LUMBA-933905 format. One line per field, with one value per residue: y negated, z, x negated of N, C-alpha, C, CB in turn; residue number from 1. Coordinates in pm, 1 decimal. Each point is the difference from the previous one (the first is absolute). Glycine has a CB too. Example, Ala and Ser with C-alpha at 12.3 -4.5 7.8 and 13.67 -1.06 7.14 Angstrom:
% residues 2
nv = [569.0/-222.3]
nw = [780.0/-196.6]
nu = [-1319.0/-154.2]
cav = [-119.0/-119.0]
caw = [0.0/6.0]
cau = [89.0/-82.0]
cv = [-120.0/-109.0]
cw = [0.0/73.0]
cu = [-90.0/77.0]
cbv = [117.3/62.8]
cbw = [124.6/-214.5]
cbu = [189.2/-118.4]
k = [1/2]
***
This chain:
% residues 151
nv = [2677.6/-208.9/-173.5/120.6/-303.5/-217.1/-69.0/-27.9/198.1/-112.0/-309.1/46.0/95.8/-227.9/-294.1/166.9/126.6/-195.9/49.9/263.5/-164.3/-272.2/184.4/-111.9/270.2/-192.3/-216.1/282.1/208.6/-236.6/-11.9/-263.9/9.4/66.0/-313.5/42.9/84.5/-194.3/367.5/-204.2/238.8/-88.3/272.3/-254.8/217.9/-303.8/-53.8/-7.2/122.7/267.5/-48.9/65.1/276.6/320.1/-77.9/67.8/238.8/94.1/-93.4/-331.8/-269.9/-58.9/-212.9/-148.8/-202.4/-138.8/296.0/283.3/-56.6/-184.2/62.1/-159.2/70.8/308.6/-115.3/308.8/-10.4/209.6/-5.4/-130.8/-2.6/67.0/-296.7/139.8/-289.0/155.6/-298.5/-66.2/74.7/332.0/-90.1/5.7/-220.5/-340.7/-60.8/98.5/-81.7/300.0/30.3/-37.6/330.2/137.6/80.1/331.6/-14.7/118.4/-197.2/-262.3/99.4/-251.1/-123.6/9.7/406.2/82.1/-231.9/117.3/-213.7/218.5/-175.2/207.6/-79.4/-221.5/332.6/-109.3/189.7/-62.5/-180.7/-109.9/99.7/-213.1/36.7/-193.4/-237.9/96.3/-357.0/-50.3/245.0/-216.5/93.7/-294.3/271.6/-306.3/-73.9/240.7/-145.8/250.0/-157.3/175.0/-123.7/69.2/-106.0]
nw = [3966.4/225.7/-270.4/148.8/-254.0/175.8/-333.4/237.6/-175.3/-399.0/-6.5/86.3/-314.6/-244.0/85.6/-70.2/-339.5/-87.8/140.7/-129.5/-322.8/61.7/227.3/-245.6/273.5/-310.5/-76.7/-225.1/276.1/305.0/184.9/60.3/-149.8/-329.4/-99.0/22.7/-281.7/-127.0/-185.6/-289.5/-175.9/-287.8/-71.1/-295.7/-85.5/-218.6/317.2/-48.7/262.8/-88.7/-237.3/264.2/127.1/-26.6/-213.7/-220.5/126.2/175.7/156.6/172.1/-89.7/265.0/-42.8/229.8/-54.4/350.7/273.6/118.8/259.0/212.4/-216.7/-247.9/-130.3/-17.3/-356.4/55.9/-488.1/92.8/-320.8/-140.2/204.2/419.0/67.7/342.5/82.1/159.2/-25.7/-130.3/335.0/90.2/-143.4/262.4/20.2/131.9/-315.7/126.6/-221.7/15.7/-140.6/-307.1/-16.5/-80.9/-153.3/99.1/-409.5/226.4/246.3/-88.9/144.9/367.3/32.9/302.1/-10.6/-305.4/-3.7/-141.8/-15.0/-162.1/-86.8/-88.9/357.4/166.1/131.2/228.6/-164.2/354.0/212.6/-2.7/134.2/-279.4/-253.9/-57.6/58.6/-372.7/-130.7/-49.3/-172.3/-183.2/-124.1/-174.5/-136.0/-39.5/170.1/-74.4/307.0/255.8/41.7/247.1/77.3/280.8/-162.8]
nu = [5436.6/-140.8/2.2/-260.7/76.4/67.2/17.1/-340.9/-156.1/11.9/-146.4/-221.7/-67.3/72.3/-146.1/-193.3/121.5/-90.2/-206.6/-24.9/91.4/-256.6/-291.4/-250.5/-212.1/-44.1/112.1/143.3/-63.0/-129.5/-96.0/207.5/-231.3/186.4/-164.4/280.2/-193.5/183.9/-43.8/24.7/-282.6/194.3/-125.6/-44.6/-25.4/-148.2/-40.4/-345.2/159.9/45.6/-258.4/-179.9/336.5/-18.3/199.0/-77.9/-1.0/408.0/270.0/-143.8/-42.9/-53.0/180.4/-319.0/381.4/-5.9/204.7/-159.8/137.3/-144.9/-168.2/101.6/124.9/-137.1/138.6/180.1/35.0/356.7/-17.5/-329.4/244.9/-112.7/-130.7/121.9/-227.7/-176.1/13.2/-296.1/278.8/-110.4/222.1/-166.5/-217.7/120.9/-63.4/-250.3/-152.7/-43.6/201.7/-131.6/208.7/-317.4/26.2/-182.4/199.6/183.6/-144.1/-9.1/-300.4/141.7/-337.8/208.7/-26.6/-112.4/452.1/-36.8/209.6/-51.4/-189.0/155.6/85.3/-235.3/24.3/-275.6/-239.0/-21.0/186.0/398.8/327.1/-19.1/52.5/-134.4/251.1/102.0/-84.1/314.0/-257.5/197.3/-183.6/48.2/-17.9/36.9/-345.4/-215.0/157.3/43.1/283.9/-278.2/185.4/-77.2/301.5]
cav = [-41.7/-142.9/-17.2/-45.3/-139.3/-128.9/-51.9/-73.2/69.6/22.5/-94.7/20.5/48.5/-10.9/-97.1/6.4/65.9/-163.3/-58.6/77.9/17.3/-116.0/-75.7/36.1/6.8/-49.0/-120.0/122.3/155.6/-58.0/-6.7/-184.7/-110.2/-8.8/-155.3/-62.7/-78.9/-30.1/4.8/-19.3/-38.2/-14.9/71.3/81.3/125.4/-48.6/-110.7/92.7/37.9/127.6/101.3/62.6/75.2/127.4/-8.2/65.6/140.9/122.8/-16.2/-92.0/-128.3/-80.9/-153.9/-49.7/-196.9/-104.6/22.3/144.2/56.4/1.4/89.8/107.5/103.1/130.5/28.1/90.4/12.7/123.8/43.5/-170.3/-111.2/-37.7/13.1/-41.7/-83.1/-11.0/-106.1/85.8/-14.5/165.8/-34.1/26.7/-27.0/-162.3/-51.2/-75.5/56.4/102.6/43.7/-52.0/93.4/68.9/64.4/120.3/128.3/0.0/-86.1/-129.0/64.4/-83.9/67.7/-74.1/139.1/112.3/52.8/21.1/35.3/-2.9/-130.0/-6.8/-50.9/-63.1/74.4/25.4/136.5/51.4/-93.6/-88.6/57.1/-72.1/-23.0/-132.4/-80.6/22.4/-80.0/9.5/-42.1/30.2/4.2/-56.5/29.5/-109.4/-104.2/85.7/-57.1/64.7/-106.0/40.4/-100.7/31.4/-27.2]
caw = [-45.7/20.7/-111.7/101.2/-72.9/58.0/-149.2/86.3/-26.7/-83.3/-46.0/81.5/-87.3/-58.9/46.5/-3.1/-133.3/-69.7/3.8/-11.7/-183.6/-48.7/38.4/-98.5/73.9/-116.6/-143.7/-132.9/-56.4/73.8/151.4/10.0/13.9/-154.2/-30.8/-118.3/-110.7/-82.1/-88.4/-125.3/-102.5/-165.5/-42.4/-102.9/3.8/-91.6/36.6/35.8/77.4/-16.4/-85.3/19.4/115.0/18.0/-65.9/-146.2/-33.3/31.3/-5.9/93.5/33.6/96.0/-91.1/123.2/-69.5/28.0/-27.5/43.8/130.5/109.4/-60.9/-125.3/-29.9/-58.3/-101.4/32.8/-111.4/19.8/-201.7/-57.2/3.4/171.9/47.3/107.9/147.6/206.1/101.6/-7.3/169.9/34.0/65.5/132.0/102.9/2.1/-94.8/41.3/-99.4/-28.6/-45.2/-150.1/-87.1/-144.9/-91.9/-1.1/-86.9/-11.7/170.9/39.8/117.7/53.1/59.1/128.5/47.5/-143.7/-95.3/-182.1/-94.7/-198.7/-81.1/-89.1/23.5/129.2/145.9/89.6/-19.6/117.1/97.1/-8.9/-37.8/-84.3/-147.2/-27.1/18.1/-136.3/-86.6/-134.0/-124.2/-166.1/-121.9/-141.4/-121.7/-96.5/32.9/95.7/110.9/123.7/181.8/140.0/111.3/111.1/19.5]
cau = [-132.4/-55.6/-104.5/-120.0/-61.7/120.9/-37.6/-112.7/-92.1/21.1/-51.3/-133.4/-72.1/-21.1/-135.1/-148.0/8.6/-42.5/-149.0/-154.6/21.5/-88.9/-85.3/-73.1/-131.2/-79.3/73.1/4.6/-128.0/-99.0/-0.5/22.5/-111.3/-29.5/68.5/130.3/-43.0/77.3/-54.4/82.1/-149.5/-4.2/-130.9/-52.9/-91.2/-135.7/-87.9/-102.8/24.7/63.4/-28.9/-183.6/3.2/20.4/143.8/-63.6/-128.9/36.5/109.5/32.8/-76.1/26.5/44.5/-59.9/1.1/125.4/140.5/-53.7/14.4/-115.4/-111.2/58.7/89.1/-63.9/82.3/-78.1/36.4/30.4/48.7/-27.0/79.0/13.5/-125.2/62.0/-57.0/35.5/-100.7/-148.7/-12.5/109.7/157.7/-6.8/-73.9/-23.9/-120.7/-121.0/-10.3/47.8/102.0/58.5/14.8/-52.7/71.2/-102.1/79.8/150.4/119.1/-8.3/-81.4/-0.4/-131.2/2.2/47.2/-48.9/132.5/55.7/142.4/-2.9/70.6/193.9/105.0/-26.6/48.6/-104.3/-74.6/-36.9/-43.0/39.2/133.1/39.5/-46.9/-81.0/124.6/34.6/17.1/89.9/-93.2/59.1/-51.3/60.4/-80.8/10.2/-62.8/-103.0/-46.3/26.9/84.7/46.7/94.3/48.8/108.2]
cv = [-146.5/-51.1/-56.7/-111.8/-87.9/-59.9/-105.9/70.1/10.9/-131.0/-38.5/50.4/-30.9/-157.0/27.9/127.8/-72.3/-37.8/48.1/18.8/-147.6/-56.7/24.8/10.3/-23.5/-60.1/56.1/94.9/-67.4/-33.7/-149.4/-57.3/30.1/-135.5/24.2/-84.6/-55.1/69.8/-46.0/-27.5/65.8/13.5/-1.6/100.5/-32.3/-79.5/8.7/81.0/145.8/38.5/67.8/107.6/131.1/26.5/41.0/116.6/73.8/-64.7/-139.7/-144.3/-59.6/-122.5/-36.8/-173.3/-38.8/95.9/127.6/36.0/-40.8/31.3/5.4/83.4/144.4/37.7/157.6/38.9/184.7/78.5/-161.0/-54.5/9.8/-58.3/-15.3/-70.9/-1.1/-102.6/47.4/12.1/105.4/-38.8/21.3/3.2/-205.8/-44.8/-58.8/14.4/100.8/112.7/-57.9/144.9/8.0/34.0/96.4/104.6/122.0/-38.9/-96.8/84.0/-165.7/18.3/-27.1/159.4/71.4/56.7/8.3/1.4/-12.6/-91.2/-5.0/22.6/-75.4/34.1/65.5/143.2/56.5/-129.4/-114.1/50.0/-75.5/-0.4/-90.1/-74.5/-57.8/-161.0/43.7/-13.7/-7.7/-25.3/-68.7/45.5/-136.8/-133.4/37.1/-88.8/53.2/-113.1/107.8/-86.7/96.0/-59.9/61.5]
cw = [17.2/-101.4/102.2/-88.4/29.5/-120.1/31.7/-46.9/-197.3/-95.1/-21.1/-145.5/-113.5/-43.4/-26.4/-118.6/-115.4/12.3/-49.7/-160.3/-46.4/118.2/-107.9/150.2/-109.8/-93.9/-150.7/30.6/30.8/97.2/1.8/-26.2/-150.2/-100.3/-86.3/-113.9/-93.0/-133.5/-186.4/-96.0/-156.1/-50.8/-149.7/-64.7/-124.9/68.0/41.6/139.2/33.7/-123.4/18.9/141.4/-29.1/-77.6/-130.5/14.9/118.9/57.9/130.3/-30.5/124.3/-49.7/182.3/-51.6/143.5/-26.6/-3.4/116.7/105.1/-67.3/-120.0/-25.5/-107.5/-58.5/-14.1/-184.3/8.0/-149.4/-68.1/25.9/194.8/55.4/165.9/97.2/121.8/0.3/-21.2/175.0/56.4/18.0/139.8/84.8/-12.8/-105.7/77.4/-138.9/-76.3/-65.4/-151.4/-51.6/-144.9/-77.6/-62.6/-65.1/77.7/103.3/-19.3/131.7/132.2/102.3/128.9/45.2/-96.5/17.1/-56.8/15.0/-162.1/-53.4/-112.6/64.2/157.8/141.1/43.6/-24.5/142.5/85.7/-3.8/-59.9/-95.7/-123.2/-57.5/-72.2/-147.9/-59.1/-77.2/-107.4/-128.8/-86.3/-136.4/-82.0/-83.7/62.9/15.5/102.8/112.7/100.0/112.3/64.3/123.9/21.5/5.9]
cu = [-60.6/-83.0/-116.9/-90.3/85.8/-79.8/-144.4/-135.0/-9.4/-60.1/-149.0/-99.0/2.0/-109.8/-137.1/-12.1/-49.2/-122.2/-123.7/16.6/-108.6/-134.3/-148.0/-174.1/-127.9/71.1/-44.0/-88.7/-92.6/-1.6/-27.8/-62.4/-14.9/40.9/124.8/-23.6/83.3/-82.4/54.5/-165.2/59.8/-95.8/-22.9/-54.2/-59.0/-61.8/-145.6/9.9/8.4/-12.1/-140.4/26.5/74.7/136.6/59.9/-61.1/123.7/99.0/10.8/-79.2/39.3/20.3/-45.4/50.4/121.5/158.5/-1.6/-20.7/-123.5/-123.5/24.6/80.9/-91.6/127.7/-6.6/96.9/97.7/71.2/-79.6/111.2/58.3/-135.9/50.1/-150.1/6.0/-103.1/-132.3/-1.3/44.1/118.8/-4.0/-92.9/-11.4/-110.0/-61.7/-65.0/-54.4/108.6/60.1/5.6/-107.2/19.5/-140.6/94.9/-7.8/27.0/-76.4/-69.2/-46.7/-147.3/-16.7/36.2/30.7/162.1/34.1/143.6/-29.8/-18.7/82.7/91.9/-40.0/54.6/-142.2/-54.9/-72.3/17.8/166.0/148.5/106.0/-19.8/3.0/113.5/-30.0/35.1/141.2/-142.6/97.8/-55.6/63.2/-45.0/5.8/-114.9/-143.4/-60.4/121.0/75.9/34.1/27.7/35.0/155.7/140.6]
cbv = [172.7/40.5/-60.8/261.7/82.1/-38.6/1.1/-50.9/127.1/173.8/-28.2/94.0/123.8/203.5/-40.1/-91.2/104.8/-87.2/-61.4/160.8/115.2/-77.8/5.6/-159.4/179.0/156.5/-255.7/-144.5/138.8/-36.5/250.8/-16.4/-10.4/257.8/-137.4/-8.0/117.2/-224.2/160.6/-135.0/48.6/-120.3/151.5/-121.2/188.7/8.1/-66.6/-157.6/-201.9/-33.5/-119.8/-284.7/-209.9/8.1/-154.1/-200.0/-98.9/163.7/289.5/207.4/-43.9/123.7/-7.6/220.6/-1.9/-252.3/-187.0/-4.8/197.6/76.7/129.2/-17.0/-235.7/81.3/-237.6/56.7/-212.2/-85.2/159.8/20.2/10.3/208.8/-103.9/215.1/-91.1/275.7/-42.6/-121.7/-218.6/141.8/77.7/78.2/314.0/-7.1/-27.0/48.6/-150.2/-115.6/39.9/-265.6/-26.1/26.9/-213.1/-53.6/-82.9/152.3/162.9/-193.0/261.3/-30.5/-12.7/-314.2/-66.2/107.2/-7.7/167.3/-111.4/118.1/-73.5/81.5/189.1/-151.3/74.6/-162.8/-79.8/198.0/29.7/-133.3/97.8/-78.5/143.9/91.5/-61.1/276.6/-49.1/-141.3/128.8/-27.4/193.8/-168.2/271.0/82.4/-94.5/157.5/-222.9/172.0/-206.9/151.4/-159.7/15.5/-122.6]
cbw = [-150.7/220.7/-243.8/139.3/-188.2/320.1/-113.2/224.9/291.0/107.4/77.1/297.8/113.0/21.0/166.6/290.7/86.7/48.3/162.8/264.8/-25.3/-148.4/265.7/-319.6/188.0/30.4/157.5/-188.3/-213.6/-126.7/83.9/120.8/268.4/41.5/-7.2/181.1/28.2/142.0/223.9/108.4/226.2/-7.1/195.8/46.5/134.2/-202.3/55.1/-140.3/-27.2/157.6/-149.0/-82.0/140.5/228.1/126.3/-86.1/-45.1/13.1/-116.1/170.2/-228.2/140.5/-282.2/74.4/-399.8/-109.9/-115.1/-161.2/-124.8/185.9/166.7/-9.8/18.6/168.1/-112.5/371.5/-107.4/278.8/15.9/-191.2/-340.4/46.8/-236.0/-26.5/-107.1/144.4/200.0/-263.8/13.7/131.1/-197.0/-70.0/-8.5/261.8/-196.0/276.2/49.2/118.1/257.3/-56.9/114.8/55.5/-48.6/228.3/-231.6/-131.6/232.3/-124.2/-233.0/-55.5/-192.3/-14.4/180.8/14.1/37.4/-109.4/200.3/-31.8/66.9/-178.6/-171.7/-158.8/-64.4/167.6/-263.5/-88.0/-58.1/-0.9/219.8/150.3/-20.1/-26.9/294.2/50.6/-0.4/88.8/99.6/37.5/121.9/44.9/-3.5/-70.6/95.5/-187.4/-136.5/-37.4/-143.9/10.5/-200.9/75.7/-59.2]
cbu = [61.4/5.7/168.0/-18.3/-106.0/81.2/303.0/159.3/40.4/180.6/199.2/118.0/3.8/208.2/127.2/-63.2/181.2/191.2/90.1/-42.0/342.1/252.3/137.6/189.2/116.8/-140.6/-43.0/44.0/64.2/-35.3/-89.1/77.4/-134.3/36.9/-235.9/127.0/-160.0/114.0/-86.1/310.4/-251.1/127.7/23.6/23.9/129.7/80.0/203.1/-132.0/59.3/142.8/155.1/-184.6/-12.6/-138.5/-32.7/-46.9/-375.7/-185.0/62.8/45.6/-22.4/-108.2/278.4/-251.1/-6.0/-173.7/62.3/-87.4/132.8/145.2/-40.2/-136.3/231.2/-201.3/-33.9/-89.1/-250.4/24.4/356.8/-142.8/81.4/170.9/-165.2/245.5/16.5/55.7/161.5/-170.5/34.2/-145.8/131.6/128.5/-149.8/55.5/82.0/-26.2/44.7/-119.9/19.1/-117.7/248.6/-57.5/228.8/-159.4/-62.5/46.4/79.2/220.3/-137.6/282.3/-108.9/84.3/77.5/-336.1/35.7/-193.0/167.1/131.8/-170.1/-40.5/157.8/-21.6/283.3/103.7/-50.9/-162.3/-347.0/-240.1/-39.3/1.5/38.3/-265.0/41.4/101.1/-265.9/287.5/-229.7/158.8/-74.3/39.1/56.6/297.9/201.8/-66.3/-140.8/-220.9/179.2/-102.1/134.5/-254.9/-147.2]
k = [1/2/3/4/5/6/7/8/9/10/11/12/13/14/15/16/17/18/19/20/21/22/23/24/25/26/27/28/29/30/31/32/33/34/35/36/37/38/39/40/41/42/43/44/45/46/47/48/49/50/51/52/53/54/55/56/57/58/59/60/61/62/63/64/65/66/67/68/69/70/71/72/73/74/75/76/77/78/79/80/81/82/83/84/85/86/87/88/89/90/91/92/93/94/95/96/97/98/99/100/101/102/103/104/105/106/107/108/109/110/111/112/113/114/115/116/117/118/119/120/121/122/123/124/125/126/127/128/129/130/131/132/133/134/135/136/137/138/139/140/141/142/143/144/145/146/147/148/149/150/151]
***
């Protein structure tokens, strides 16, 4: 019986497989035009902006300050010691005036196309195929601060 695959065929297959796996039609679960901003925010929970925020009375708040991306963040309180941070840019659309996400608890909504996500998980409910862009979020109980970053 004749061999039907040569080394060149196998090598070609492996190269195309590697290129297909590493191709990037999106960047880190977002469209390629999603802003690549440095996220580095330290949020003392006892500070004035957060004392009066929804985070103290409810489970979420908006953060709009230096280091919080181009449109700000949504901070969601999972428990007393666990928080998640999402970008307020819609992950599936190029940013414009109508792509800043808002919370309609328990959902996050995009005003441009009415895409919806679960705030608890960031997973899409309607329209968007992509989850919310999530950043690293640590809570330090000793200092009562939340640190959000993307490094």
